[in-house]
N, C-alpha and C positions, 0 to 999 in steps of 0.2 A: 612353813612346812615345805620340805624339799619336793621336787617333782618326783622323785622315786617314792617318797612316802605317801604323796598324794595319790599316786597311781595304785599303791597297795591299799590305801583307804577306799578308793573308788572300787577296786576289785572286790574287797571285802563286802562293801555295801551292795554291790551287784549280786554277789553270791546269796547274801542275806535276803535280798529282794527275791530272787529266783526260788530260794528254799520256801519263803513265805508263800509264794504263789503256788508251789507245788503242794504244800500242805492245804491250802485253801481249796485247790482243785481236788485233792484227794478227799477232803470232806464232802464237796459237791457231789463227787462220784459215788461216795458211799451213801449219801443221802438219796440220791437217785436210784441206786441199787435197791435201797430199802423200799422206795416207792414202787419201783417196777415190780419187786417181788410181791409186795402187798397187792398191787392191781391184779397180777396173775392169780394169786391165791384167792382173792375176793372173787374173780370171775370164775374160778373153779368151784369154791365152796359156799359162796354167798355170805350174806350178812351174819347169819347165825353161826356158821362154821369158821368164821374168820378169828384168828388169834395172833397176838404179838409174837407168841413163842414160835409159831409156824413161820412167820416172817423172818425171825432171827435164825432159825434153822436153815431156811432157803439160802441166806446170804453168809452162813457161816460165822455169825457173831452171837454174842450172848443177848438175851432179851433186854437187859439194862442198857445196852448200847444204843437201842432205839430212842431211848428217852433223851439222849443227847441232841436229838434232831426232831422229835415229835413229842408233844406234851403227854399223850396217852393214846389209846385205841381209838378214841373219838377224834382226835386231831389227825391221826394217820388216816383214818377212813374218810375224814372231810377231804383230805388231800387226794385221796383215790377218787372221790367224787369230782374234785376240781379237774383232775386229769380227763375224766369223762366229758366234762363241760367244755374243755379245751378241744377235744376231738369233735364233739358235737357242733360247736361253734364253726370249726373249720368246714364241717360237712355242709352246714347251712349256707356259709359264705360261698363255698364253691358252686352250690346251686343257684344263688342269687346272681352270681356272675355269668351265668349261661345267657346266650343271646335269646331274644324272643320278646313277646308281649308282656305286659304287667301280669296278666293272668297266668301266662306260661311260667313266668319266673315264680309267682307264688305257688303254683302247682308243684314246681321243681323243689322248692323249699319244704313244702309239706311232705313230699315224697322222701327227701333226705332225712326229714325228722322221723317219719315212719320207719324207714329202713335202719336208722340208728336204734331205735327201740327193738326191732326184730333181730338185729345183729348182736346187740349188746343188752340182753334183757335184764341181767343182774345189775348192770350199771344203771340202767333206766330206772329200775325200781329204787335203787339207792338215791338217785338224783331227785326223782319226782314223787316217789311214792312212800318209801320207808322213812326218808330224811328230808322231806320237802322243806322243813324249816331251815335247812342249810341255805336256801336261796336268799335268806335275809341277812346271813352273817357277813361281817366285813371281809373283803377279799385279801388274802394274804399277798405279800410281796411276791412278784413273779408271775402272777396270774391277772388275766382280764377279768373284769366283773362278769359273773355268771349272767347278769341281765343283758350284757352286750350280745350274748347269743340271740336273744329275742329282739334285740335292736336291728338284726339282719332283716327279720320279718317286718318290723315296723318301718324300716327305711323303704322296703320294697313296696309297702302299701302307700307310703307318702309320695314315692316317685310315680306311682300309678295314678294317684289323684292329681298331681301336678301336671302329668301328661294328658289328663282328661280321659284315660282309658278306664278309670274307676269312678264310680259316683263320689261326690264330695261328702265328707262326713268327719266324724271324730276318729282320727287315725288310731288311737289306743283302743277304742271300742272294736273297730274292724280287727285289729291285731289280736286282741284277746278273743274274739269270736273265731277266728281262724286257728289260733293256738288251741283253744279249748276243743275244737273239732278233732284235730289230728291226735291230741293228747288222750281224748276219750277213746278213740279207736285203739291206740296202743295199749292203754290201760285195761280196756275191756278184754283185749287179746291175752294179756298177761294174767288177768284175774279170773277169766272164765273160759269154759271150752266152746263157747259159742261164736267166737270171733277167730278161727284158725288163720295161721300165717298165710295160707295159700290163697285166701279170699281177700286179705286185707287191702292189698294195693288196688284191686278192682273195685272194691267198696269205696276206698278213698277217692277214686277218680269219679265215681258216681256222685259222691257227696259234692265234689268240687264242681261238677256240672251244675248241680242245683245252686250252690253258693255263687258261682260265676254269673249265673243269670241274674241274681239279686244285686251283685256288686257292680256289674258292668254298666257303664253310662250310655 
């Protein structure tokens, strides 16, 4: 093959490669648009009011186009929940990275958890109350395991024990104890009128004082 022919072939290959990349990026962008629209609609209308038709209308596509990217409404809502877990995990990790003692870090993680539930109540219901069974589903490509979010708390407990700031014991038992406390507060707030948002953080701090005395070495 002559040098000129080789150059033409190389150019064609490059154009084909660039075209394929643009098509792939367009698909990713459309999928993300669907997911962003679904998240916004869910946070507005909740689980019961959510529909694929609304998502399609929001992005200007037919409802059937959604099935090219998500199996059904259940699959799309699962991904909405995963977006919530992504944000949730980031909030917990930021709290865990704050300077301070083991107890201060645990308190900060718990407050981050509490504030997520107050800030995004519909997401919290979907993640932990309406469809808690999704915690056990395989994690789709592109997402960290939802259990990794709770690994932040578990690692903070482990580090506290290793440093001697917390009493020795079963890390998973300690972690589940701390998790169930803050989850209970958020769930009671969402499910009843007896735990209003304005008292929740102070109530959490009082709980943590009691828990801290029992965990400190």
